[in-house]
C-alpha positions in Angstrom: 21.0 -14.1 -28.8 21.6 -14.1 -25.2 23.9 -11.8 -23.4 24.5 -13.8 -20.0 27.1 -16.2 -19.3 25.0 -17.5 -16.6 21.7 -18.5 -18.1 18.6 -18.7 -15.6 17.9 -22.4 -14.4 15.4 -23.6 -12.5 15.3 -22.9 -8.9 16.5 -26.0 -7.4 17.9 -27.5 -10.2 20.2 -27.1 -13.5 18.1 -27.6 -16.4 16.3 -24.4 -18.0 12.9 -23.4 -17.5 10.2 -24.6 -20.4 9.1 -21.8 -22.4 5.8 -23.2 -22.7 3.5 -25.6 -21.1 4.5 -29.0 -21.7 1.3 -30.2 -23.4 0.4 -27.2 -25.7 1.9 -26.7 -28.9 4.1 -23.4 -29.1 2.6 -22.5 -32.4 -1.1 -21.8 -30.7 0.8 -19.6 -27.8 1.2 -16.9 -29.8 -2.3 -16.2 -31.3 -3.7 -16.9 -27.9 -1.6 -14.5 -26.3 -2.4 -11.8 -28.7 -6.0 -12.3 -28.3 -5.7 -12.1 -24.6 -3.5 -8.6 -24.8 -6.4 -7.6 -27.1 -9.3 -8.6 -24.8 -6.9 -6.7 -22.2 -7.1 -3.4 -23.7 -11.0 -3.9 -24.6 -11.3 -4.1 -20.7 -9.5 -1.5 -19.6 -11.1 0.6 -22.2 -14.5 -0.7 -20.7 -13.6 0.5 -17.4 -12.0 4.1 -18.2 -13.1 5.1 -21.6 -16.4 4.3 -22.1 -19.2 6.4 -21.2 -22.3 4.1 -19.4 -24.8 5.0 -22.1 -26.1 1.5 -21.8 -25.8 -0.8 -18.9 -22.5 -2.3 -19.1 -22.3 -4.7 -16.2 -23.6 -7.5 -19.0 -20.5 -7.1 -21.4 -18.4 -6.8 -18.2 -19.4 -10.3 -16.8 -19.2 -11.6 -20.3 -15.4 -10.4 -20.9 -14.6 -12.0 -17.0 -16.0 -15.1 -18.6 -13.7 -15.0 -21.8 -10.7 -14.2 -19.9 -11.5 -17.6 -17.6 -11.9 -19.4 -21.0 -8.7 -18.1 -22.3 -6.8 -19.0 -19.4 -8.5 -22.4 -19.1 -6.8 -22.8 -23.0 -3.5 -21.7 -21.9 -3.0 -23.6 -18.8 -5.3 -26.6 -19.9 -7.8 -26.5 -17.1 -10.1 -27.8 -19.7 -10.3 -28.7 -23.3 -8.4 -26.1 -25.1 -10.3 -26.1 -28.1 -13.7 -25.9 -26.4 -12.3 -23.2 -24.0 -11.3 -21.0 -27.0 -14.6 -21.5 -29.1 -16.3 -20.6 -25.2 -14.3 -17.0 -25.1 -15.5 -16.7 -28.4 -18.9 -17.2 -27.6 -18.7 -14.9 -24.6 -17.0 -12.1 -26.8 -19.7 -12.2 -29.5 -21.9 -11.9 -26.2 -20.5 -9.1 -25.0 -20.0 -7.5 -28.6 -23.8 -7.3 -29.4 -24.3 -4.7 -26.8 -21.9 -2.6 -27.5 -21.8 -2.3 -31.2 -25.3 -1.5 -30.8 -24.5 1.7 -28.8 -21.3 2.3 -30.4 -22.9 5.1 -32.2 -23.7 6.8 -29.0 -20.0 6.9 -27.3 -16.8 6.8 -29.4 -15.2 4.9 -26.3 -18.0 1.9 -27.0 -16.9 1.9 -30.5 -13.0 1.6 -29.6 -13.9 -1.5 -27.2 -15.8 -2.9 -30.6 -12.7 -2.9 -32.5 -10.6 -4.3 -29.9 -13.1 -7.3 -29.1 -13.2 -7.5 -33.1 -9.2 -8.0 -32.7 -9.7 -10.4 -30.0 -12.1 -12.4 -31.6 -9.9 -12.6 -34.9 -6.6 -14.1 -33.0 -8.9 -16.6 -31.3 -10.3 -17.8 -34.8 -6.5 -18.6 -35.5 -6.1 -20.0 -32.5 -9.2 -22.4 -32.9 -7.3 -23.3 -36.2 -4.3 -24.2 -35.1 -5.8 -26.2 -31.7 -8.1 -28.1 -34.3 -5.3 -29.3 -36.4 -2.9 -30.3 -33.5 -3.3 -33.9 -31.8 -5.2 -33.8 -28.1 -3.2 -33.2 -25.6 -2.8 -35.5 -22.7 -3.6 -34.8 -19.3 -1.0 -34.4 -17.2 -0.8 -34.7 -13.1 0.4 -31.6 -11.6 3.3 -32.2 -9.8 4.1 -32.1 -6.2 4.5 -29.0 -4.3 8.0 -28.8 -2.7 9.2 -26.4 -0.4 11.5 -23.4 -1.4 15.2 -23.3 -0.1 17.4 -20.6 -1.6 15.4 -19.7 -4.6 11.8 -19.7 -5.9 10.1 -22.8 -6.8 7.3 -23.0 -9.5 4.4 -24.2 -7.7 1.5 -26.0 -9.6 -1.8 -25.8 -7.7 -5.1 -27.7 -9.1 -7.5 -24.5 -9.1 -9.7 -22.5 -11.3 -8.4 -19.6 -13.5 -8.3 -16.8 -12.0 -10.3 -14.2 -14.1 -10.0 -10.4 -13.4 -13.1 -8.7 -12.0 -14.2 -5.6 -14.2 -15.0 -2.3 -12.7 -17.7 -0.6 -14.8 -20.5 2.1 -13.6 -23.5 0.1 -12.2 -26.6 1.1 -13.9 -28.5 3.7 -11.6 -31.1 2.2 -9.5 -34.8 2.3 -10.5 -37.0 5.1 -8.8 -39.4 4.3 -6.3 -42.8 5.2 -7.4 -46.0 5.1 -5.1 -49.0 2.7 -5.9 -51.3 5.3 -7.7 -54.8 5.2 -5.8 -58.0 3.7 -7.4 -59.8 6.0 -10.2 -62.7 8.3 -9.1 -65.8 7.3 -11.2 -66.7 10.6 -13.4 -69.4 12.2 -11.7 -72.8 13.3 -12.9 -74.2 14.9 -10.7 -73.3 17.8 -7.7 -73.3 15.7 -5.1 -71.1 13.1 -6.9 -68.9 16.1 -7.6 -68.6 17.1 -4.4 -67.8 13.9 -3.0 -65.3 13.3 -5.5 -63.4 16.7 -4.6 -63.5 15.7 -0.9 -62.0 12.3 -1.6 -59.0 14.1 -3.7 -58.3 16.5 -0.8 -58.2 13.7 1.5 -55.7 11.8 -0.9 -53.4 14.8 -1.6 -50.2 15.2 0.5 -49.3 17.5 2.8 -47.1 20.6 1.7 -43.5 19.6 1.5 -44.3 16.1 2.3 -42.8 13.4 0.1 -45.1 10.6 -1.3 -45.1 7.5 0.4 -43.7 4.2 -1.5 -46.3 1.6 -2.2 -44.6 -0.7 0.4 -46.2 -0.2 4.2 -44.3 1.2 6.6 -42.3 -1.0 8.8 -43.8 -1.1 12.3 -41.3 -0.2 15.2 -40.4 -2.7 17.6 -41.8 -2.2 21.0 -39.4 -0.4 23.3 -38.9 -2.4 26.8 -36.9 -1.5 29.7 -32.8 -1.0 29.3 -31.0 -4.0 30.2 -29.2 -4.1 33.5 -25.5 -3.6 33.7 -23.6 -6.9 33.0 -21.2 -7.5 36.2 -17.7 -7.4 35.3 -15.7 -10.5 34.4 -13.3 -12.4 36.4 -9.7 -11.8 35.8 -8.5 -13.4 32.9 -11.8 -13.6 31.2 -13.0 -11.4 28.1 -16.7 -9.7 28.2 -17.2 -10.6 24.6 -16.1 -13.5 23.1 -17.0 -12.6 19.4 -18.3 -14.8 16.5 -16.4 -17.3 15.4 -14.7 -16.8 11.6 -15.3 -19.4 9.2 -12.3 -21.6 7.5 -12.2 -19.4 4.2 -11.9 -16.3 6.4 -9.2 -18.1 8.6 -7.2 -19.1 5.4 -7.5 -15.3 3.7 -6.5 -14.1 7.1 -3.5 -16.2 7.0 -2.7 -15.4 3.2 -2.7 -11.7 4.1 -0.2 -12.4 6.8 2.2 -14.2 4.3 1.6 -11.4 2.1 2.6 -8.5 4.1 5.6 -10.8 5.0 6.7 -10.9 1.1 6.0 -7.2 0.9 8.0 -6.0 3.9 11.2 -8.5 3.4 11.2 -7.3 -0.5 11.7 -3.7 1.1 14.5 -5.0 3.8 16.7 -7.2 1.3 19.4 -5.0 0.3 22.2 -4.5 2.9 23.4 -1.6 4.4 26.8 -0.4 4.5 29.1 -2.7 6.3 26.6 -5.4 6.2 27.6 -8.6 4.2 25.4 -9.4 1.4 25.0 -13.0 2.6 23.3 -11.9 5.5 20.4 -11.1 3.3 20.1 -14.9 2.9 17.9 -15.4 6.0 15.2 -12.6 4.7 15.3 -14.5 1.3 14.3 -17.8 3.2 11.8 -16.0 5.4 10.4 -14.6 2.1 10.5 -18.0 0.1 9.0 -19.6 3.0 5.7 -17.1 3.4 5.1 -18.1 -0.6 5.1 -21.7 0.3 2.6 -21.2 3.0 0.4 -19.7 0.3 1.1 -22.7 -2.0 0.4 -25.1 0.8 -2.9 -23.1 1.2 -3.4 -23.3 -2.6 -6.6 -22.1 -4.5 -8.2 -19.9 -1.4 -5.0 -18.4 -0.8 -4.1 -17.7 -4.5 -7.6 -16.1 -5.3 -7.2 -13.7 -2.4 -3.7 -12.3 -3.5 -4.9 -10.2 -6.3 -8.1 -8.7 -4.0 -5.4 -7.5 -1.5 -3.9 -5.5 -4.0 -7.0 -4.4 -5.6 -8.7 -3.1 -2.2 -5.7 -1.4 -1.0 -6.5 1.8 -0.4 -3.0 3.1 -1.6 -1.1 1.5 -4.3 2.0 1.3 -2.5 5.2 0.1 -4.5 5.5 -2.7 -1.8 2.3 -4.5 -2.7 3.4 -4.2 -6.7 6.6 -6.2 -5.7 4.4 -8.5 -3.3 1.9 -9.3 -6.0 4.3 -10.2 -9.0 6.7 -12.0 -6.6 4.1 -14.4 -5.0 1.9 -14.6 -8.3 5.2 -15.3 -10.4 5.9 -18.7 -8.4 2.6 -20.0 -9.2 2.2 -21.7 -12.9 -0.4 -20.4 -15.2 -0.8 -17.7 -17.4 -3.6 -16.4 -15.1 -1.3 -16.1 -12.1 1.2 -13.9 -14.2 -1.7 -12.0 -15.7 -3.4 -11.0 -12.5 0.1 -9.2 -11.4 -0.3 -7.6 -15.0 -3.7 -6.2 -14.5 -2.6 -4.8 -11.0 0.3 -3.1 -13.0 -2.3 -1.8 -16.1 -4.8 -0.5 -13.7 -2.3 1.3 -11.7 -1.8 5.3 -12.0 1.5 4.9 -13.8 3.5 5.2 -10.8 7.1 4.8 -11.7 7.9 3.4 -8.3 4.8 1.0 -8.5 6.0 0.2 -11.8 10.0 -0.1 -11.1 9.0 -2.8 -8.0 6.9 -5.0 -10.1 9.6 -5.2 -12.6 11.8 -5.9 -9.5 9.8 -9.2 -8.4 9.9 -10.3 -12.2 13.6 -10.1 -12.3 13.3 -13.0 -9.6 10.4 -14.9 -10.2 10.6 -18.2 -11.7 7.6 -18.0 -14.3 8.0 -20.2 -17.5 5.6 -17.8 -19.4 7.6 -14.8 -18.3 9.2 -14.1 -21.7 5.6 -14.4 -23.3 4.5 -12.1 -20.9 7.2 -9.3 -21.1 7.0 -9.3 -25.0 3.2 -8.4 -25.0 4.0 -5.6 -22.6 6.7 -4.3 -25.0 3.6 -3.6 -27.0 1.8 -1.3 -24.5 1.3 2.5 -25.0 2.7 3.4 -21.8 6.5 4.1 -22.0 7.2 3.3 -18.6 5.6 -0.5 -19.1 7.9 -1.1 -22.1 10.8 0.2 -20.2 10.4 -2.3 -17.5 10.0 -5.2 -19.9 12.6 -4.4 -21.9 14.9 -4.1 -18.8 13.7 -7.5 -17.5 13.8 -9.3 -20.6 17.4 -8.0 -20.9 18.1 -8.7 -17.1 17.5 -12.3 -17.2 19.1 -12.9 -20.7 16.3 -13.4 -22.6 16.5 -10.3 -25.2 17.5 -10.8 -28.3 19.8 -8.2 -29.9 17.6 -7.1 -32.4 14.7 -6.5 -29.4 17.3 -4.6 -27.8 18.4 -2.5 -30.7 14.9 -1.8 -31.4 14.2 -0.4 -27.3 17.1 1.7 -27.5 15.7 3.3 -30.9 12.5 3.7 -29.0 11.0 7.5 -29.2 10.5 7.5 -25.3 13.6 8.3 -23.2 12.9 5.7 -20.4 13.1 3.0 -22.8 16.0 3.8 -24.8 17.9 4.6 -21.7 17.1 0.9 -20.1 18.0 -0.6 -23.4 21.5 0.9 -23.7 22.5 0.2 -20.5 22.3 -3.5 -21.6 23.6 -3.1 -25.0 26.7 -1.8 -23.3 27.5 -4.7 -21.8 27.3 -6.8 -24.7 28.5 -4.3 -27.5 26.4 -4.3 -30.8 27.8 -3.1 -34.1 25.1 -0.4 -34.0 26.1 0.9 -30.3 28.0 3.6 -31.7 24.5 4.9 -33.7 22.5 4.5 -31.0 24.8 6.6 -28.5 25.1 9.4 -31.0 21.4 9.7 -31.4 20.9 9.4 -27.7 23.6 12.1 -27.5 21.8 14.3 -29.8 20.7 17.9 -29.0 17.3 16.9 -28.7 17.4 13.5 -27.1 20.3 14.5 -24.6 17.8 16.8 -22.5 16.6 14.0 -20.9 19.1 13.1 -17.7 18.1 9.4 -17.7 18.9 8.8 -21.6 22.3 11.3 -21.1 23.5 9.1 -18.3 22.6 5.8 -20.0 24.6 6.9 -23.0 27.7 7.9 -21.1 27.5 4.1 -19.5 27.2 2.6 -22.6 30.2 4.6 -23.6 32.0 3.7 -20.6 31.5 -0.2 -21.0 32.1 -0.3 -24.4 35.0 1.3 -24.7 34.0 4.0 -27.3 36.9 6.3 -28.7 35.6 9.5 -27.7 34.4 7.9 -24.1 37.4 10.3 -22.0 36.6 13.5 -24.0 32.7 13.2 -23.4 32.9 12.3 -19.7 35.5 15.0 -19.0 33.2 17.5 -20.6 30.1 16.4 -18.7 31.4 16.2 -15.4 31.7 20.1 -15.2 27.7 20.0 -16.1 26.0 20.7 -12.7 23.5 18.4 -14.0 24.8 14.8 -14.1 28.2 15.7 -13.9 28.7 13.6 -10.5 27.7 10.3 -12.4 30.0 11.2 -15.4 32.8 11.8 -13.0 32.4 8.3 -11.2 32.2 6.8 -15.2 35.4 8.3 -16.0 37.0 7.2 -12.9 36.0 3.7 -13.6 36.8 3.4 -17.5 39.4 5.8 -17.6 43.3 6.1 -17.7 45.9 7.7 -15.5 45.6 10.8 -17.6 41.9 10.9 -16.7 42.9 9.9 -13.1 45.3 13.0 -12.9 42.5 15.4 -14.5 39.9 14.3 -11.9 41.9 14.7 -9.1 43.1 18.3 -10.2 39.5 19.5 -11.1 38.5 17.7 -7.2 41.2 20.2 -5.5 40.5 23.3 -7.4 36.7 23.1 -7.1 35.5 20.1 -4.7 32.4 19.0 -4.5 31.0 15.8 -2.9 30.7 13.5 -6.4 34.1 14.6 -7.8 35.7 13.6 -4.3 33.8 10.3 -4.4 35.2 9.6 -8.0 38.7 10.2 -7.0 38.2 7.8 -4.4 37.3 5.5 -7.2 40.1 6.3 -9.6 42.8 5.1 -6.9 45.7 7.6 -7.5 48.1 7.0 -4.9 49.0 10.8 -5.6 45.6 11.9 -4.5 45.9 11.0 -1.0 48.0 13.9 0.5 45.3 15.9 -1.4 42.3 14.4 0.3 44.0 14.7 3.7 44.8 18.1 2.7 40.5 18.5 2.0 40.1 17.4 5.5 42.0 20.2 7.1 40.2 23.1 4.6 36.9 25.1 6.0 34.5 22.7 4.2 31.1 21.7 4.7 30.3 18.2 6.4 29.5 16.1 3.4 32.5 17.1 1.5 34.9 16.1 4.2 33.1 12.7 4.8 33.5 12.2 0.9 36.9 12.8 1.3 37.3 10.5 4.3 35.3 7.8 2.4 37.5 8.1 -0.8 40.8 8.0 1.5 39.5 4.5 3.0 38.5 3.2 -0.6 42.2 4.0 -1.4 44.0 2.9 1.1 42.2 0.4 3.5 43.3 2.1 6.5 40.3 0.9 8.7 40.1 4.3 10.8 36.5 3.7 11.6 34.6 5.4 14.0 31.2 5.6 15.8 29.4 8.4 15.2 25.7 9.7 16.5 23.7 10.5 13.9 21.1 13.5 14.9 17.6 13.0 15.3 16.6 15.0 12.2 18.4 12.6 9.8 16.5 9.9 11.3 12.9 10.8 11.7 11.0 13.6 11.5 9.6 15.0 15.1 5.9 14.6 15.3 3.5 17.6 15.8 2.3 18.0 19.2 -0.8 17.1 20.4 -3.3 19.6 20.6 -4.8 20.6 23.8 -8.5 20.0 24.1 -9.1 20.7 27.8 -8.6 16.9 29.0 -5.9 15.6 31.1 -2.8 14.2 29.4 -2.1 10.5 29.7 0.9 9.7 32.0 3.8 7.7 29.9 4.1 4.2 30.9 7.6 4.7 32.2 6.5 7.2 34.7 3.5 4.7 35.9 5.6 1.7 36.6 8.8 3.5 37.8 10.1 4.8 40.9 10.3 8.3 40.9 13.6 8.3 42.1 14.9 5.9 39.4 13.3 7.0 36.1 14.8 5.0 32.9 17.1 7.9 31.1 16.8 9.4 27.5 17.1 6.6 24.6 20.5 6.1 23.5 21.4 8.1 20.3 21.5 6.2 16.7 25.2 5.0 16.1 26.7 4.5 12.4 30.1 3.8 11.5 32.0 5.9 8.9 35.7 6.7 8.4 37.1 9.4 10.6 37.4 13.1 9.5 40.6 13.8 11.5 43.1 14.9 9.3 45.9 14.0 11.9 45.1 10.4 11.9 45.1 10.3 8.2 48.4 12.0 8.0 50.2 9.7 10.4 48.8 6.5 8.8 50.2 8.0 5.6 54.0 8.6 6.8 53.9 5.5 8.6 52.1 2.8 6.3 52.4 4.2 2.6 55.7 5.5 2.3 56.8 2.7 -0.5 53.7 3.2 -2.5 54.2 4.1 -6.1 52.8 7.3 -6.4 52.4 6.7 -10.3 50.1 3.4 -9.4 46.5 2.7 -8.9 45.4 1.6 -5.3 42.2 -0.1 -4.2 42.1 -0.8 -0.4 45.5 -0.3 0.6 46.6 -2.8 -2.6 48.1 -2.4 -6.1 44.8 -2.5 -8.1 43.9 -5.7 -10.3 40.3 -6.8 -11.3 40.9 -9.8 -8.5 41.0 -7.0 -5.5 37.9 -5.6 -7.6 36.3 -8.7 -7.3 37.5 -9.3 -3.5 35.9 -6.1 -2.7 33.0 -7.3 -4.6 32.5 -10.2 -2.6 33.7 -9.2 0.9 33.9 -5.6 1.1 31.8 -3.0 3.2 29.9 -1.9 0.1 26.4 -0.7 -0.5 24.4 -2.2 -3.5 25.1 0.7 -5.6 29.0 0.3 -5.0 28.6 -3.2 -6.1 27.1 -2.2 -9.1 29.7 0.2 -9.7 32.1 -2.5 -9.2 30.7 -4.9 -11.7 30.8 -2.2 -14.2 34.2 -1.8 -13.3 35.0 -5.5 -14.1 33.6 -5.2 -17.5 35.6 -2.7 -18.3 39.2 -3.8 -16.8 38.5 -7.6 -18.2 36.9 -7.1 -21.3 34.4 -9.9 -20.4 30.7 -9.8 -19.1 29.4 -12.0 -16.4 25.6 -11.4 -15.6 25.6 -9.9 -11.7 23.4 -7.9 -10.0 23.1 -7.4 -6.1 19.3 -7.5 -6.6 19.8 -11.2 -7.3 19.2 -14.0 -4.7 22.5 -14.6 -2.7 23.1 -18.0 -4.2 23.0 -16.4 -7.7 25.2 -13.8 -6.6 27.8 -16.3 -5.3 27.7 -18.4 -8.6 28.4 -14.7 -10.7 31.3 -14.4 -8.5 32.3 -17.8 -8.6 32.2 -17.1 -12.6 34.1 -13.9 -12.4 37.1 -15.1 -10.4 38.8 -16.9 -13.1 38.3 -14.4 -15.4 39.5 -11.6 -13.3 42.4 -13.7 -12.5 43.5 -13.6 -15.9 43.0 -10.2 -16.4 45.5 -9.2 -13.0 48.6 -9.2 -14.7 50.0 -5.6 -14.3 49.1 -4.6 -10.8 48.5 -0.6 -10.1 47.9 -0.2 -13.7 44.9 1.7 -15.4 45.0 -1.0 -18.4 42.0 -2.2 -19.8 41.4 -4.7 -22.8 39.9 -3.3 -26.3 36.3 -4.6 -26.1 35.1 -1.5 -28.7 31.9 -2.0 -30.5 31.5 -0.8 -34.3 
């Protein structure tokens, strides 16, 4: 079943994406995918686990050809039955030398077992394809430019097979050609002549014997060339060699790839920026992907190299790789991004950014690939796979329950977060398991269990969150969840604790709770001798409750922006004069750069007290307020739509809407702008129906179990 009110639709249209290539029978996909997964594990083991007791280059090249044949069968670039059989032949060719050397190394024995598994699955695919009617040849659709969502481009090309990196065999040693044999002497004169010949052939002490090849004669040394005259102004001394067409296309591909990586890191708006402003950046990113599609096969073949040859596996490369390759039809394109993931050093940021791109791409085989990654031994990869499946509304309840029961805390945590949005009858049991003394030691899993309790209206949510907010580890997250999902008594408890022992996380939660009675106390906190972070948190909480708009521009200190560069060492050379001193008149040198300014609510308690006395005297002190209005889900939706909120705050607003309406609409600020607008439009009638009690902490029942 799907847990989304907004099913994923094809970019530019309203119909859903197909789950398999149109010309291929779906029953043949599963054995092909399992063969591909086994072959991929064999390739990774050959690269990292096998000792080079034999020359591994031959088996590696055979496995590369097997990958290409499997992708040909997947995507119909050749006759599918013939491609499957060709893959089996290549696997057999690689298995022979590996099987012969399996007794010398345990890693090679593991590779041999995986190759047998891959061949077994290919045999099943062969049987299914042999019984299926021949597939018709389809012309690829025309390449259309993207607008506000990425399109799935079909580019005619050869399959993208990975390049396996195995140890090269050691080069053969160069041995000097032996001299002709000396005849066996029969007289003393012949013996003296033989000894003299051996002395002539013997090298000098410490000398290296010369190779058989004769030494290369040195080039005759001529007179040094005369210095060339300086070129006229505007002309270059060295023009350089012209690059060929392929090099030009690859350079253009690199520019577009770097554009996707840069925009992917800058899409999230800052505080005060409307989320719709990201539309310009998104169109810029999609235009770069369209350029790669227009270049065609040379560009697409070069994208995996840009990741493989990067000196540092930066997370932005993972996002760009998956974002670009996920917009091109074919199992091989998506597999190229997966190879970059599985070859990485299991860096969490790298894996998360690749998952962030997979949440956006329109690839038709994404569910199949993600379910394969669910069987990977690495927990972070499995966590990413279930997170993307659930994010896209593709995960079934059974898959989420199985992932929430996983022994690895990252996997269980991601699944619990999604299960809380669409409660399952088994959710209380899974929450209890996650909060058990042994499992609760993991902070990510513990916070996910709290979130699931809050979203599903668990009967023990208030008690658990009140106890957790006193803990120094995760207490702030528990306090925020209590503010989002709690009642009036929970709000009073938050205010009391924040006033007794003020800390930033508690004060932020008080602002989300929105009790009108907390405003005078927050103003009192501004008058206390507290640290700057606590006062600023109180100012933001006051702004969230009152919507006063008492913003001011504040200069950000230098150390909060950049770290000072270390001074250049003195090497005895004259220091380079700055350009500003060269081109400017000494009497009119440029001024120092202006400080960086940010907008934030004022921390002046007098201004807040004056606003409270003048504008808020008619407030109901027992009511809940948000941005100066009695709280309703409509007010929260307006803040989600047009408020000054960061992506993290908008995710909290989404959770609050789930709690206060009892419904679920799939929304996340990571989505494209048009998807966010569609989700907000779907929320609007639901929030309107649930806004009948302004200023109250009411919430409908959506308890699981």
